[in-house]
N, C-alpha and C positions, 0 to 999 in steps of 0.2 A: 675688236681682236679678232673676231671668228665671221667677219664681213667678206674676206678674201675668198674664202672656200664657199659660202652663200652664193657670191657672184659667180665662181668657178660651176657652181651646181645649176644655178637659174640660165645659164650663157652655153652651158656644155663647152665651155672650153678651158684650158690650163690660166692659170692667173700667175704674173710674177709680180712679187712686190720688193721695192726696192729701196732701202733707207742710207740715206747718206747721213756722213758722221754720226755712226751708230753709237759711239761711243759716249755718246753725250747724255743715252737716257741711266746713266749711272748716277746722274746727278736727282733722277725721279726717285732711288730705292731709297728704303726706311731703313738708313740704318747699315749695319751688316749683313741682315738677312734677304738682300737681294731681292725685295719683294716685285719690283716691275718686271725684271727679267723672270722669276718664276713665273710669272702670270704671263708673260710674253711665249715663255718655251711650254707652259701647259696648254697653250692655245695652237702654238704652230706647229706641233709635233703631231696632232692629229688631223692636220689639213693635207689631204692625199691630192688634190690638185691645185697646190698653191707652189710654187718656190719663191725662197726667200733668199736676196740679196742685201749681204749688209757689206757697206763700207766706209771707210774712215780715214782719217789723217794721224791718226795717233795710234802707231803701230803697237805701241807696247800695251795699251789699254785694251785694245781690241786682242791681243794675242795672250793677255790676261782672261779676259772675257770667254775665249774660246779653248782656252789651253788648260785651266785650272778646274782640277775635280773638285773643289769645294763652287765653284761658277754654277747656276743654273744651264746656260750654253754652252757648257762643256762637250765637245767633240760634237756639236750639232751642225757644223757646217766647215767643208771643204777651204781651205787658203789660198788664194790666189793672188801674189803680189802684182801691182798692177805696174809699177815701175812709174820713170818720169815718160815726158812725153819727148819725142825724139827731137833733139837739138834743129834738124833742117827743118824738121816741120814747123816747131815754134819759129823760127826765125824767118820764114817764110810769110806765115799766118800776120805776127809783128809788122811786116812789113808792108805788107798789103794793107792793113788797116790805118798804118800811117798816111799812106798813099789815096785811099777814099778819102781822107778829110784833108787833102792836097798840101800834106806836109810831106818836107824832105827829109830824110832820115836815113843814113850809111848803113850798109849790113855790119859794118865794123863796129859802130856805135850798139845797134842790136844784138850782137854779141857780146858786148862788153855789159849791157844789162844783162845778159843771160847767165854772164860770168858772174857776177853780182849776188843775183837772186839762185844760182844753181837751178834755175828751169821750174822753181814752185811755181806753180799756176797763180795762184790769189796774190802771192807777193809779186811777182811779174808784172800781173794787171797794175795791180797799184803804182809798182816804178813807172811803168810805161803811161799811164795817165798824167802822173806829176810831169813828165817830160813832156807828154804833150801840153800839157798847161803852160810850161814855161815856153816853150817853142810856138805856139800857137798865135804870138801876136808878129814874129818875123816868119815864120811858114817854112823854118828849117832848124833843123837841131843842130845845135852848136857842139862842138868837143867837151864845152865844159857843163853840159846842159844836165848829162846825169848825175855828176857831184853835186849840183844845185838842187834836185830833185831829192837826193839821199838827204842832204842838210835838211830840206823842207820837210819829209817826211819823218826824220827823227824829232827835230822841233815840235813837230803835231804831237807826237805820240811820248815826247818826254815826259810829262805828267803821269802818265799811265806806265811807262816802262820805271819812272820814279818810286812809283806804290809798288811795284812788284820789288824792286830792289832792296826799299825799306824794310819790307816784308821779311827778307832771307836772314839767317844768322851770318855769323863771319866765315866759317867754312864753307858755306853754300856760297857767300858771296865768292870767294877765293876761286873755288872751282869753277863757279861760272867764268870768272875772269882768264884762267888759266883755258876754258875750254874755246872761248870765246877769242882768245891769242891764237889758238892751233888750229880752229877749223873745225877739225875731225880727230879726236882723240881716241885711237885703239887699246893700248895697252896703259889704260887708264889707271893700273893698280902699280904700272911700274916703279921702281924707286927713283929712276931718274924724272920721270914726271912729277913724281910726289916732288922731289927735292929740287927740283928747277921751280915748282910754284911756291914751295914752302907749304905742302899740304899736310903736314906732319904723320899721317900714317898711312897706311891702306882700309884700316879701320874706319878713320875721319871720313875718308872718301867715300866709302862704300853708305857711311849714315846720309851723306848728305847727298850722295848719288841718290840712293831710294828716295829721298823728300823733294828732288828735284823733276825727279821720273814722273811722281805722284802729280806734283802741282802741273805736269805736263809743260814744264820749262825745258826740259831734255829729250831728245830722241836717240832709238838707237839703230843702227844700219849694219851692214854686213862690214863696214867702214870702220865703225867704233860710234863713239859719241857725239853728238853734237848740239848745237841751238838750232832749233827747226827754221824760227823766225830770225832770218837773216838782220830783218830791221833792230829787232832786240839784240842778237849777238853784238851789230856794228854799233850799238847804243851802250851797251858794256864794256865793248873792246875802246869807243873814243870817250866815253863820258865818266863810267861808272869807274869806280876804283874799291878796289879790296881793303879792307883793314890793315892798316901797317904799311910801311914802306914797300914799294913796289915799283919796278920799273915799264909796266904795261901801262900804264896812260902819257907815256912820252907822244907816240904814234897816235898821232888823232886825223888822219887822213882816210878815207873811204877806201876799203881793200877791193878795190876793183881793176 
């Protein structure tokens, strides 16, 4: 952990160390004493010629690591939300990549894919790759290829999503179904939302929400709570079913 400062001293240059998906180090902690975080903070805070960049996709986990007093990295860094890739740039990038491999795809189809993935980089790459596979034989993306690609990916991940689902309690399943159906939920403790999806009470929602967030199954933004993995969201919405009668399992077409 002290190597960056030694490199800076030897080369007489400032060093920048960038961590991607930094929240994953929490799995290396020993229980609740945050051992790995303590060791890193202890080393990093005395390195004068080194700047550390901490990036991650789990916003609530990073917020807890740097925002709670009990955590070693409390107030160690400034927060700079990156935001999503501008859609115009993303569209041009995808069109170029398909064109480079001599596969014809319309801007409308690319817009359709980005609407489904909400511009999430990895998930967009995953969907585009499957669409590319399907279209590779006839060198053109047909109107139905996006739906086919989504179904293929949901089938490929079915066992994995099924294991996640089976690990959840009944109230957690109901909340997942409700959020999957809504897309994003801002007033998650509202009476109308709780009654609409038979979630019993605000306290039940809070307990389920805390557990689902800790398992990184739900994320939170200024717009509200949502399932970040849109393929998991789509699987829950079209395949899974909360315990008890529910009208939410009727619609089974991809939401694109």
